[in-house]
C-alpha positions as CSV (number, residue, x, y, z in Angstrom):
1,M,135.9,54.1,63.6
2,T,135.8,52.2,66.8
3,I,132.8,51.9,68.7
4,A,133.8,54.5,71.3
5,K,134.0,57.0,68.7
6,R,130.5,56.1,66.8
7,I,128.9,56.3,70.2
8,L,130.6,59.7,71.3
9,F,130.0,61.0,67.3
10,S,126.5,59.9,68.0
11,V,126.1,61.3,70.9
12,A,127.8,64.7,69.7
13,A,125.2,64.5,66.5
14,I,122.0,64.6,68.9
15,A,123.5,67.6,71.8
16,T,124.0,69.3,68.3
17,G,120.6,68.3,66.9
18,F,118.7,69.5,70.2
19,V,121.2,73.0,70.5
20,G,119.9,73.7,67.1
21,L,116.4,73.1,67.5
22,C,116.5,74.9,71.0
23,L,117.8,78.0,69.0
24,V,115.5,77.4,66.7
25,A,112.6,77.7,68.9
26,E,114.0,80.6,71.1
27,M,113.8,82.7,67.3
28,L,110.4,81.7,66.6
29,L,109.2,82.0,70.5
30,R,110.6,85.5,70.3
31,L,108.3,87.0,67.7
32,L,105.3,85.6,69.9
33,P,103.9,87.3,73.0
34,V,104.8,84.4,75.4
35,D,104.6,85.2,79.1
36,E,106.7,87.4,80.4
37,G,106.3,87.1,83.7
38,L,105.1,89.5,86.9
39,H,107.8,88.8,88.7
40,D,106.8,88.1,91.9
41,Q,109.6,89.3,94.6
42,P,111.1,87.3,97.6
43,V,109.3,87.3,100.8
44,T,111.4,87.4,103.7
45,A,111.1,88.5,107.2
46,E,113.1,91.5,106.1
47,N,110.2,91.7,103.1
48,P,106.9,89.9,104.1
49,I,104.5,91.5,101.7
50,P,104.3,89.1,98.8
51,H,103.6,91.7,95.7
52,F,105.2,91.7,91.7
53,E,108.3,93.9,90.8
54,P,106.9,97.7,91.2
55,N,106.9,99.8,87.9
56,R,107.0,97.6,85.3
57,T,104.6,96.5,82.1
58,S,105.1,93.2,80.7
59,T,102.9,90.9,78.2
60,W,101.1,88.8,80.1
61,S,99.7,85.0,77.7
62,Q,97.8,82.2,78.4
63,G,98.3,78.6,77.3
64,W,100.6,77.0,75.0
65,Q,98.1,78.2,71.9
66,F,97.9,82.3,73.4
67,S,94.3,81.9,74.2
68,H,94.6,85.1,75.8
69,V,97.1,87.6,75.6
70,N,97.1,91.2,77.9
71,K,99.4,94.3,78.5
72,I,99.8,94.1,82.1
73,R,100.9,97.3,84.2
74,V,102.2,96.3,87.8
75,N,102.3,100.2,90.2
76,N,104.6,101.5,92.5
77,Y,103.6,99.2,95.0
78,G,104.1,96.2,93.3
79,F,100.1,95.5,92.7
80,V,98.7,94.9,89.2
81,N,96.9,98.4,88.6
82,T,97.1,101.4,86.3
83,Q,96.9,103.7,89.3
84,D,99.9,104.1,91.5
85,Y,98.7,104.0,95.6
86,D,99.2,106.9,97.5
87,P,99.2,106.7,101.3
88,A,98.8,110.2,101.8
89,A,95.7,110.4,99.6
90,G,92.7,111.0,102.1
91,T,89.8,110.3,100.1
92,P,88.0,107.3,100.7
93,L,89.2,104.0,100.6
94,V,88.4,100.5,99.4
95,A,91.1,97.4,99.5
96,V,90.1,94.8,97.5
97,I,91.6,91.4,98.2
98,G,91.7,88.5,96.5
99,D,94.1,85.7,94.4
100,S,94.0,85.4,90.1
101,Y,90.5,86.9,90.2
102,I,91.8,90.3,91.2
103,Q,95.1,89.8,89.6
104,A,93.1,89.3,86.8
105,A,95.5,89.1,84.3
106,I,93.0,87.6,82.0
107,L,91.3,90.5,81.8
108,P,92.1,94.6,80.2
109,F,92.4,96.4,83.5
110,G,89.2,98.5,82.7
111,E,87.1,95.8,82.9
112,T,88.5,94.3,86.6
113,L,86.3,94.7,89.5
114,Q,88.5,97.2,90.8
115,A,88.8,99.1,87.7
116,R,85.2,99.5,87.6
117,L,85.0,100.4,91.6
118,S,86.9,103.3,90.7
119,R,84.9,104.9,87.8
120,K,81.5,104.8,90.2
121,L,83.3,106.2,92.9
122,G,84.9,108.9,90.6
123,G,87.5,111.1,92.3
124,H,85.2,110.9,95.4
125,G,86.9,107.2,96.4
126,R,90.0,105.1,95.5
127,V,89.8,101.5,95.0
128,Y,93.3,99.6,95.9
129,S,93.5,96.0,95.2
130,F,95.9,93.3,96.2
131,G,96.1,90.2,94.4
132,I,98.1,87.2,93.4
133,S,97.1,84.3,91.8
134,G,97.3,81.3,93.8
135,T,97.0,82.8,97.3
136,A,94.7,82.2,99.8
137,F,93.5,83.1,103.6
138,A,96.5,83.4,105.5
139,T,97.9,85.9,102.4
140,Y,95.0,87.8,102.2
141,L,95.2,88.3,106.1
142,V,99.0,89.6,105.4
143,W,97.6,92.2,103.1
144,A,94.4,93.2,104.9
145,E,97.3,94.2,107.6
146,Y,99.2,95.9,105.4
147,A,96.8,98.1,103.9
148,R,95.5,98.6,107.0
149,D,98.5,100.0,108.3
150,T,100.0,102.3,105.4
151,F,97.2,103.1,103.3
152,R,94.2,102.9,106.6
153,P,91.5,101.7,103.9
154,D,87.6,102.5,104.9
155,A,86.2,99.5,104.0
156,T,87.7,96.1,102.8
157,V,86.3,93.6,100.2
158,F,87.6,90.1,100.1
159,V,87.0,87.6,97.6
160,I,86.6,84.1,98.4
161,V,86.2,81.1,95.3
162,G,87.0,77.3,95.7
163,N,90.6,77.3,95.9
164,D,90.6,79.4,99.3
165,Y,89.1,76.5,101.4
166,L,92.1,74.2,101.4
167,G,94.6,76.7,100.0
168,A,94.9,78.0,103.2
169,L,95.9,75.4,104.9
170,C,99.8,74.5,104.7
171,K,98.4,70.7,104.7
172,Y,97.4,71.2,101.1
173,N,99.6,74.0,99.9
174,R,102.2,76.0,100.3
175,D,101.0,79.7,99.3
176,Y,103.5,82.4,100.6
177,Y,101.6,82.1,103.6
178,C,99.5,79.4,105.3
179,F,97.6,77.8,108.5
180,E,99.8,75.2,109.9
181,E,98.4,72.9,113.1
182,V,100.7,73.9,115.8
183,D,99.6,72.3,119.2
184,G,95.9,71.6,118.3
185,N,95.9,75.1,117.1
186,L,96.0,77.2,113.6
187,Q,99.1,79.4,113.1
188,T,100.0,81.4,110.4
189,R,103.5,80.7,108.7
190,R,105.3,82.7,106.4
191,N,106.8,80.3,103.7
192,N,110.3,82.3,102.6
193,S,111.4,82.4,99.2
194,E,114.6,83.4,98.1
195,T,115.2,84.2,94.3
196,H,116.9,81.7,92.2
197,W,120.2,81.9,90.7
198,S,118.9,80.6,87.4
199,R,115.6,82.7,87.4
200,P,117.3,85.8,85.3
201,M,118.9,83.3,82.8
202,L,115.4,81.7,82.7
203,L,113.4,85.0,82.3
204,H,115.4,85.8,79.4
205,S,114.8,82.9,77.3
206,A,111.5,83.1,75.5
207,L,111.6,78.8,75.6
208,A,112.2,79.0,79.2
209,R,109.4,81.1,79.7
210,Y,107.2,79.1,77.0
211,L,107.7,76.0,78.8
212,F,106.9,77.1,82.5
213,A,104.4,79.6,82.0
214,N,102.7,78.9,79.2
215,V,102.8,75.2,78.4
216,G,103.2,74.6,82.9
217,I,105.3,71.7,83.0
218,L,106.3,71.7,86.3
219,R,102.4,72.0,87.8
220,R,101.8,69.1,84.7
221,I,104.4,66.7,85.9
222,R,103.0,67.6,90.1
223,I,100.2,66.5,88.8
224,L,101.0,63.5,87.0
225,L,103.3,62.5,89.7
226,R,100.6,63.0,92.2
227,G,98.0,60.7,90.2
228,T,94.6,61.8,88.9
229,R,93.4,63.5,92.0
230,D,94.7,67.4,91.7
231,L,94.0,69.2,95.1
232,G,96.0,72.0,93.8
233,L,95.1,75.7,93.1
234,S,93.6,75.3,89.9
235,T,90.8,72.9,90.9
236,T,88.6,72.1,94.2
237,P,88.0,67.9,95.6
238,D,84.3,66.7,94.1
239,E,84.2,64.4,97.1
240,A,83.3,66.3,100.2
241,T,84.6,63.7,103.0
242,P,84.9,64.3,106.5
243,E,88.7,65.1,107.0
244,L,88.3,68.2,103.6
245,L,85.6,69.6,105.4
246,R,87.1,69.7,108.9
247,D,90.1,71.2,107.7
248,S,88.5,73.8,105.6
249,R,86.0,74.6,108.2
250,R,89.2,75.6,110.7
251,A,90.5,77.4,108.1
252,V,87.3,79.6,107.5
253,D,86.6,80.2,111.3
254,E,90.8,81.4,111.8
255,F,90.3,83.6,108.4
256,L,87.1,85.0,110.2
257,A,88.6,85.2,113.8
258,Q,91.3,87.4,112.1
259,S,89.4,89.6,109.6
260,S,87.9,92.3,111.8
261,E,91.5,92.7,113.9
262,R,93.7,92.8,110.9
263,T,91.9,95.0,109.1
264,H,90.9,97.4,111.7
265,L,87.8,97.8,110.8
266,S,84.1,96.6,112.4
267,P,82.6,93.8,110.4
268,A,80.1,96.1,108.9
269,Q,82.9,97.5,106.8
270,V,84.5,94.0,105.7
271,A,82.5,92.1,102.9
272,F,83.0,89.0,101.7
273,V,82.4,88.1,97.5
274,L,81.4,84.4,97.7
275,D,81.6,83.1,94.4
276,A,78.7,81.1,92.3
277,P,79.1,77.1,91.6
278,R,79.5,78.3,88.1
279,P,79.0,77.1,85.4
280,A,76.2,74.7,86.7
281,I,74.2,77.8,87.9
282,Y,72.8,77.9,84.7
283,K,71.0,74.6,84.5
284,P,69.2,74.4,87.6
285,D,68.9,70.4,87.4
286,E,72.9,70.9,87.7
287,L,73.2,73.4,90.6
288,Q,70.7,71.4,92.6
289,Q,72.8,68.2,92.0
290,M,76.0,70.6,93.5
291,D,74.4,70.6,96.8
292,S,76.6,68.1,98.0
293,S,79.7,69.2,96.8
294,F,82.6,70.2,98.6
295,F,82.4,73.9,97.1
296,V,78.8,74.4,98.3
297,R,79.6,72.8,101.2
298,M,82.0,75.2,102.2
299,R,80.2,78.1,100.4
300,A,77.2,77.8,103.0
301,Y,79.3,76.9,106.1
302,F,81.7,80.5,105.1
303,I,78.4,82.3,104.7
304,T,76.7,81.4,108.1
305,Q,79.6,81.6,110.0
306,A,80.5,85.4,108.3
307,Q,76.8,86.6,109.3
308,A,77.1,84.3,112.6
309,R,80.4,87.5,113.5
310,G,78.4,90.4,111.7
311,Y,80.1,90.8,108.4
312,Q,78.9,91.3,105.1
313,V,78.2,88.6,102.6
314,I,78.0,89.4,99.1
315,D,76.8,85.7,97.5
316,T,77.0,86.3,93.8
317,Q,74.9,83.0,92.8
318,P,71.7,85.1,92.9
319,Y,73.5,87.8,90.9
320,F,74.5,85.7,88.4
321,I,71.5,83.7,87.9
322,A,68.9,86.9,87.9
323,R,71.3,88.7,85.2
324,H,71.3,85.4,83.2
325,S,67.6,85.0,83.2
326,K,67.7,88.8,82.0
327,D,69.8,88.4,78.9
328,G,71.7,85.0,79.0
329,S,74.5,86.3,79.8
330,I,77.8,83.6,81.2
331,F,80.2,84.8,83.4
332,E,83.4,82.9,82.7
333,F,85.3,82.8,79.7
334,P,85.0,79.5,77.5
335,D,88.4,78.0,77.9
336,D,89.0,79.4,81.5
337,G,86.9,79.5,85.0
338,H,88.0,83.4,85.9
339,W,85.1,85.8,85.6
340,N,85.2,87.3,82.3
341,S,84.0,90.9,81.7
342,V,80.5,90.7,82.6
343,G,81.4,88.4,85.6
344,H,83.6,91.5,86.7
345,E,80.7,93.6,86.3
346,V,78.0,92.2,87.8
347,V,80.1,91.6,90.8
348,A,81.6,95.4,91.0
349,D,77.4,96.6,90.7
350,A,77.2,93.9,94.1
351,V,79.9,95.7,96.2
352,S,78.8,99.1,95.1
353,S,75.6,98.5,96.7
354,F,77.2,97.3,99.8
355,L,79.9,100.3,100.2
356,S,76.7,102.2,99.0
357,Q,75.5,101.7,102.9
358,L,78.8,103.0,104.7
359,D,79.2,106.6,105.6
360,A,82.2,107.2,104.0
361,F,80.7,106.0,100.4
362,A,77.3,107.2,100.9
363,F,77.9,109.7,97.6
364,L,77.2,106.7,95.6
365,K,73.4,106.7,96.7
366,T,73.4,110.0,94.8
367,P,74.0,108.9,91.3
368,D,75.1,113.2,89.9
369,A,77.4,113.4,93.1
370,A,80.4,110.9,92.0
371,P,80.5,111.4,88.0
372,P,82.4,108.6,86.7
373,A,86.3,108.9,85.7
374,E,88.0,108.4,82.2
375,P,88.0,104.4,82.0
376,N,91.0,102.7,83.3
377,E,93.6,101.4,80.5
């Protein structure tokens, strides 16, 4: 056998073995709860509202070892919610807007903030949620305007977490929408997205979905190429450098300046839920040490600026600390920083208190006036 034939034979053997291994992996993974994806839809000038493929139920799972598995329903408007949205309905409505904390794929829907609020309102009011993982301020404003024009909410609640402060800026993140500096001012930029020709094929492969969704191979490669400092959506920087603080404060100012107009509500009808510096809240010494961190400094700036404009601020920190002191509750998962069921419960109670002060939801002040509906699945 010539050298050329030996090389060709070796390459063919390796390729055959690789294909065989992939086929075996594909068959095995089809028996496991591999993440099926929520199928986010392309964002373009003709279809500017970020949303998922409507009317679809799928399996969601997290991590290479499937540490969390859940069944997700996407409703008629393309958002994770077990109820369909009705623009013609006349009962009082609250729009809840955020990122993965509102998408909340890690939890059964009935345990989420929006489902708990819906049960508190009973048949007297509605809660429509708008949330996709990885979004930030600029996209929140697009949803707020969309909710205003389509459903006419009586109150809007934004959930603000650590990723939002830098994630809102095109400089650090390419969300569906982001703030971009143009001639010294921040302007909202839409990042058009199209469905790649290979996507349908990849979505039908359990192995491809496992590598890209569960393992997160692309995100891991980006972090590796970027180096040890990750300013991605899964983290916030530890060091509060002057540049990061300056950029983030400008993003906050722009977001707050547009919030009332985009919602078409008075500041008293708009609430911002501020996440706490978890898990440091469980240890006073650690909490104090975080005072100079980027996250805590940006939280303080957001609260001050929002209150100065007359908006309602729901700071979760005192609520979480009080509940932890009472019964030792923890508000995130052991292997994931998102709110767990108890975290959503505490936040729902705080938001319910805010809503009860508004005329449209005054029935919340009388417990018997709004009997709880059946638990959302």
